[in-house]
C-alpha positions as CSV (number, residue, x, y, z in Angstrom):
1,M,44.1,-22.5,22.8
2,K,41.4,-20.7,24.9
3,K,43.6,-17.6,25.1
4,L,44.0,-17.6,21.3
5,I,40.2,-17.8,20.7
6,L,39.6,-15.0,23.2
7,I,42.2,-12.8,21.5
8,L,40.6,-13.4,18.1
9,T,37.0,-12.7,19.3
10,M,37.7,-9.6,21.4
11,P,37.5,-7.1,18.4
12,L,34.1,-8.6,17.5
13,L,32.8,-8.1,21.0
14,F,33.7,-4.5,21.0
15,C,32.6,-3.7,17.4
16,G,31.0,-0.2,17.4
17,C,28.5,-0.9,14.7
18,D,25.5,-2.3,16.5
19,V,23.3,-2.3,13.5
20,L,25.6,-4.5,11.4
21,Q,25.8,-7.0,14.3
22,Q,22.0,-7.3,14.2
23,L,21.8,-7.9,10.5
24,P,21.1,-11.5,9.3
25,Q,23.6,-13.8,7.8
26,A,22.7,-14.8,4.3
27,A,21.9,-18.5,3.7
28,G,23.8,-19.8,0.8
29,V,24.5,-16.4,-0.7
30,G,27.7,-15.7,1.2
31,G,28.7,-13.3,3.9
32,A,27.0,-10.9,6.3
33,V,24.5,-8.5,4.9
34,T,25.8,-5.0,4.8
35,E,23.8,-1.8,5.8
36,A,23.6,-0.8,2.1
37,E,22.3,-4.3,1.1
38,A,19.8,-4.3,3.9
39,G,18.4,-1.0,2.8
40,Q,18.3,-2.0,-0.8
41,G,16.6,-5.3,0.1
42,I,13.8,-3.6,2.0
43,K,13.3,-1.1,-0.8
44,E,13.2,-3.8,-3.4
45,A,10.7,-5.8,-1.4
46,L,8.4,-2.8,-1.1
47,S,8.8,-2.0,-4.8
48,Q,8.1,-5.5,-5.9
49,G,5.0,-5.5,-3.6
50,L,3.9,-2.3,-5.2
51,V,4.2,-3.6,-8.7
52,K,2.1,-6.6,-7.9
53,A,-0.4,-4.4,-6.0
54,A,-0.8,-2.2,-9.1
55,L,-1.2,-5.2,-11.4
56,Q,-3.8,-6.7,-9.1
57,L,-5.9,-3.6,-8.7
58,N,-5.3,-1.8,-12.0
59,K,-7.7,-3.9,-14.0
60,E,-11.4,-4.2,-14.6
61,D,-13.1,-5.4,-11.4
62,G,-9.8,-5.2,-9.5
63,F,-11.8,-3.2,-6.9
64,F,-15.3,-3.8,-7.9
65,K,-15.3,-7.6,-7.6
66,D,-13.0,-7.9,-4.6
67,A,-15.0,-8.1,-1.4
68,A,-12.0,-6.7,0.6
69,Y,-11.5,-3.6,-1.6
70,K,-14.8,-2.8,-3.2
71,V,-15.5,0.9,-2.6
72,L,-19.0,1.5,-1.4
73,L,-20.6,4.8,-0.8
74,P,-19.2,7.0,1.9
75,P,-20.7,6.4,5.4
76,D,-22.5,9.8,5.3
77,A,-24.1,8.8,2.0
78,L,-25.7,5.6,3.3
79,K,-28.9,7.4,4.0
80,I,-28.9,8.5,0.3
81,E,-28.5,4.9,-0.8
82,N,-31.3,3.6,1.4
83,T,-33.7,6.4,0.4
84,L,-33.1,6.1,-3.3
85,R,-33.4,2.3,-3.3
86,T,-36.7,2.7,-1.4
87,L,-37.9,5.0,-4.1
88,G,-37.0,2.5,-6.9
89,L,-33.8,4.3,-7.9
90,G,-31.4,1.5,-7.0
91,S,-30.0,1.3,-10.5
92,M,-28.8,4.9,-10.2
93,V,-27.0,4.0,-7.0
94,D,-25.5,0.9,-8.5
95,K,-24.1,2.8,-11.5
96,A,-22.5,5.4,-9.1
97,I,-20.8,2.6,-7.1
98,L,-19.6,0.8,-10.2
99,Q,-18.1,4.0,-11.7
100,I,-16.4,4.9,-8.4
101,N,-14.7,1.5,-8.4
102,R,-13.8,2.0,-12.1
103,G,-12.1,5.2,-11.1
104,A,-10.1,3.5,-8.3
105,E,-9.1,0.8,-10.7
106,D,-7.9,3.3,-13.2
107,A,-6.0,5.3,-10.6
108,A,-4.1,2.3,-9.3
109,G,-2.1,2.2,-12.5
110,Y,-0.8,5.7,-11.8
111,A,0.1,5.1,-8.2
112,K,3.3,3.2,-9.1
113,P,5.7,6.2,-9.7
114,I,4.2,8.1,-6.7
115,F,4.9,5.1,-4.4
116,V,8.2,4.3,-5.9
117,D,9.5,7.8,-5.3
118,A,8.5,7.6,-1.7
119,I,10.2,4.2,-1.4
120,K,13.4,5.7,-2.9
121,N,13.3,8.5,-0.4
122,M,13.3,6.1,2.6
123,S,16.5,6.8,4.6
124,L,19.1,4.0,5.0
125,S,18.8,4.1,8.7
126,D,15.0,3.6,8.5
127,A,15.4,0.7,6.0
128,I,18.1,-1.4,7.8
129,G,16.1,-1.6,11.0
130,L,13.3,-3.4,9.2
131,V,15.3,-6.4,7.9
132,R,15.0,-8.6,11.0
133,N,11.4,-7.6,11.8
134,G,9.1,-10.1,10.3
135,D,5.6,-10.2,8.8
136,T,4.7,-6.9,7.2
137,S,6.8,-4.5,9.4
138,A,8.4,-2.7,6.4
139,T,5.0,-2.0,4.9
140,H,3.6,-0.8,8.2
141,F,6.6,1.5,8.7
142,F,6.2,2.8,5.1
143,R,2.5,3.4,5.7
144,E,3.0,5.2,8.9
145,K,5.7,7.5,7.5
146,T,4.3,8.3,4.1
147,T,0.5,8.0,4.1
148,T,-0.2,11.7,4.2
149,Q,2.4,12.6,1.6
150,L,1.2,9.8,-0.7
151,M,-2.5,10.7,-0.4
152,N,-1.7,14.3,-1.2
153,A,0.1,13.1,-4.3
154,F,-2.5,10.5,-5.2
155,A,-5.6,12.7,-4.8
156,P,-5.2,14.5,-8.1
157,V,-4.7,11.1,-9.9
158,I,-7.9,9.8,-8.2
159,K,-9.8,12.9,-9.2
160,S,-8.7,12.6,-12.8
161,S,-9.7,8.9,-12.9
162,L,-13.1,9.5,-11.3
163,D,-13.8,12.3,-13.8
164,K,-12.6,10.2,-16.7
165,V,-15.1,7.4,-16.0
166,E,-17.8,9.9,-14.9
167,A,-17.9,8.5,-11.4
168,T,-17.9,12.1,-10.0
169,K,-20.9,12.9,-12.2
170,Y,-22.9,9.8,-11.2
171,Y,-22.2,10.4,-7.5
172,S,-23.0,14.1,-7.7
173,D,-26.3,13.1,-9.4
174,I,-27.5,10.9,-6.6
175,V,-26.3,13.4,-3.9
176,N,-28.0,16.3,-5.6
177,K,-31.2,14.3,-6.1
178,Y,-31.2,13.5,-2.4
179,N,-30.3,17.0,-1.3
180,N,-33.2,18.4,-3.4
181,F,-35.8,16.3,-1.6
182,P,-38.1,18.6,0.5
183,T,-37.5,16.3,3.5
184,T,-33.7,16.6,3.3
185,F,-32.6,19.0,6.0
186,T,-28.9,17.8,6.3
187,K,-27.2,18.2,3.0
188,I,-24.6,15.8,1.8
189,N,-21.2,17.0,0.4
190,P,-20.9,15.5,-3.1
191,D,-17.0,15.6,-2.9
192,L,-15.8,12.1,-3.4
193,V,-12.0,12.5,-4.0
194,S,-10.6,12.3,-0.4
195,Y,-12.8,9.3,0.4
196,V,-11.8,7.2,-2.6
197,T,-8.2,8.3,-2.3
198,A,-8.1,6.8,1.2
199,K,-9.8,3.6,0.1
200,A,-7.4,3.1,-2.9
201,T,-4.3,3.9,-0.9
202,N,-5.3,1.4,1.8
203,A,-5.9,-1.2,-0.8
204,L,-2.5,-0.7,-2.3
205,F,-0.8,-0.8,1.1
206,N,-2.6,-4.0,1.9
207,Q,-1.5,-5.7,-1.3
208,V,2.1,-4.5,-0.7
209,A,1.9,-6.0,2.8
210,L,0.8,-9.4,1.4
211,E,3.8,-9.4,-1.0
212,E,6.2,-8.4,1.7
213,K,5.1,-11.3,3.9
214,N,5.4,-13.6,0.8
215,I,9.0,-12.5,0.2
216,R,9.9,-13.0,3.8
217,T,8.4,-16.6,4.0
218,N,8.6,-17.9,0.4
219,F,12.0,-18.4,-1.2
220,A,10.5,-18.5,-4.7
221,A,9.1,-14.9,-4.2
222,R,12.7,-13.6,-3.9
223,T,13.2,-12.7,-7.5
224,T,16.6,-10.9,-7.3
225,D,19.9,-11.7,-5.8
226,I,19.6,-8.9,-3.2
227,L,16.3,-10.2,-2.0
228,K,17.7,-13.7,-1.7
229,K,20.6,-12.5,0.3
230,V,18.8,-10.1,2.6
231,F,15.8,-12.3,3.3
232,G,17.6,-15.6,3.0
233,Q,18.8,-15.6,6.6
234,R,18.9,-18.5,8.9
235,L,16.3,-17.8,11.6
């Protein structure tokens, strides 16, 4: 009997596909997860996270009233804020901050196709290695691999949104007012786009990470068969 078991298990011991051996077994869905399913599952998890992120942030006060994501003035503009508030021009600063956040909220709605394209372009070999890793490993990998590309694509969208709600104008107004003071020797650059792009992109990634973690730990969050199979492994 022992010889028979050994003969039957020898092919598995010497299977050449290391990745498939590491993939999880699906709980109650049947069968081992294939490479293609693993890749599809990771991409669906990221896509689902992105949709929820966009819905959460692409609404009035999605940024402005969220303490974690509210976009304040850039660090090099803090001196402007302090000076103008001291001079009784706080409402001007507040209006600029509000409109900057309105621009980020508007832009979040346009991020979806940009992020989805980047997710689709993840290689299969990249995706399958992330199935067993827990927590927010897929989002972290996605962020590391695509941030520069995504920010380059997102920047024009941010600019358009900032212009649409006149955030650029309000910010330029306070910067120019500060730059024109006789006591201002170090001029501030009124360009807002790259700063807000970074803030908005980070907010979207953070929201995607929260949803990835939810999918990994909460069965009810696995809304498709492939998510149930890929993330329904016995740990």
